[in-house]
Structures are given as C-alpha cells and as structure tokens.
C-alpha positions as CSV (number, residue, x, y, z in Angstrom):
1,M,10.6,8.7,-12.2
2,N,11.7,10.3,-15.3
3,S,8.2,11.2,-16.4
4,T,5.4,12.8,-14.6
5,A,3.0,10.7,-16.7
6,L,4.3,7.7,-14.7
7,L,3.4,9.5,-11.2
8,P,0.0,8.3,-10.9
9,E,1.1,4.7,-11.7
10,A,3.9,5.1,-8.9
11,G,1.4,6.6,-6.5
12,A,-0.8,3.6,-7.2
13,L,1.7,1.3,-6.6
14,F,2.6,3.0,-3.6
15,Y,-0.8,2.9,-2.2
16,S,-1.0,-1.2,-2.9
17,K,2.3,-1.8,-1.0
18,I,0.9,0.3,2.1
19,V,-2.6,-1.5,2.3
20,N,-0.6,-5.0,1.8
21,G,1.7,-4.1,4.5
22,L,-1.2,-3.1,6.7
23,G,-2.8,-6.3,6.3
24,E,0.3,-8.2,7.5
25,S,1.0,-5.7,10.3
26,D,-0.4,-2.9,12.4
27,K,2.5,-0.6,11.1
28,V,4.1,0.1,7.9
29,I,7.5,1.5,7.8
30,V,8.5,3.8,4.8
31,D,12.3,4.5,3.8
32,M,12.4,7.7,2.3
33,S,16.0,7.8,1.7
34,D,15.8,7.7,-2.1
35,V,13.0,10.1,-2.4
36,T,13.7,13.3,-4.2
37,A,10.2,14.8,-4.5
38,L,6.6,14.1,-3.5
39,P,4.6,15.8,-6.4
40,S,0.7,16.3,-5.4
41,V,-0.3,13.9,-8.3
42,F,1.7,10.8,-6.8
43,L,0.5,12.3,-2.9
44,N,-3.2,12.2,-4.4
45,V,-3.4,8.5,-5.6
46,S,-1.5,7.1,-2.6
47,I,-1.6,9.3,0.9
48,G,-4.8,11.1,-0.5
49,R,-6.6,7.8,-1.2
50,L,-5.6,6.4,2.1
51,I,-7.2,9.6,4.0
52,D,-10.2,8.9,1.9
53,E,-10.7,5.3,2.6
54,W,-9.2,5.3,6.1
55,G,-9.0,8.8,7.4
56,V,-6.2,10.7,9.0
57,D,-5.9,9.1,12.3
58,K,-5.3,5.6,10.9
59,L,-3.0,6.8,8.5
60,K,-1.0,8.9,11.3
61,N,-1.1,5.9,13.8
62,N,-0.1,3.2,11.3
63,L,2.2,4.9,8.8
64,V,5.9,5.6,9.9
65,F,8.4,7.2,7.8
66,T,12.4,6.9,8.1
67,M,15.0,8.5,6.7
68,I,13.0,11.4,6.0
69,T,14.4,15.0,5.4
70,K,13.0,17.9,7.4
71,Q,11.6,19.3,3.9
72,Q,10.0,16.0,3.0
73,A,8.3,15.9,6.5
74,I,6.9,19.4,6.1
75,R,5.5,18.6,2.8
76,L,3.8,15.6,4.0
77,R,2.4,17.3,6.8
78,D,1.3,20.2,4.9
79,Y,-0.4,17.9,2.1
80,I,-2.2,15.9,4.7
81,A,-3.5,19.0,6.7
82,K,-4.6,20.7,3.3
83,Y,-6.0,17.6,1.9
84,G,-8.1,17.1,5.2
85,V,-9.4,20.5,4.3
86,S,-10.3,20.2,0.7
87,A,-11.7,16.7,0.7
C-alpha cells in the first residue's frame, strides 16, 4: 500500500477473504511473508470487525498466521488485547 487512504479498503478486503475462507473451512491460514506493517486503520476494519462480530475466541481458534515475524505477532497480540478492552 502506497497510501494510507487505501488501508481501510485493504482491511475490508482482508476481512472479506477471512469470512469467505471460514465459510469454506474451519480454519483460515494467513501468510504474512509479504506484510511489512500492520497499521491500526487496517486492523480496525479487519481484525477488529471480526472480534466485534465473532468474538476473540473464534478469531483465536479459527485464524492461523504463518510466516509471521516476532514483531508482527507482538503487534497482533497487543492489538487484540487492547481492542477487547476498548470495545
């Protein structure tokens, strides 16, 4: 993404792909190998929306991240923990 203006659209697309994937399978695997950043605006319309609609437990039980860096894992863990408090 070259522009932060595109981040909400990208987050919505990511959300749709996860929902579609969960419609076909119990688990969705997300390859993080080409991901360079996880901005809040992207996470709010994807992961945050999933938490709002399905809850944290379903997210944790049905979404698997591969090729994830330690920094990305920390970012996601912190985001999910803080989102649950602020929601």
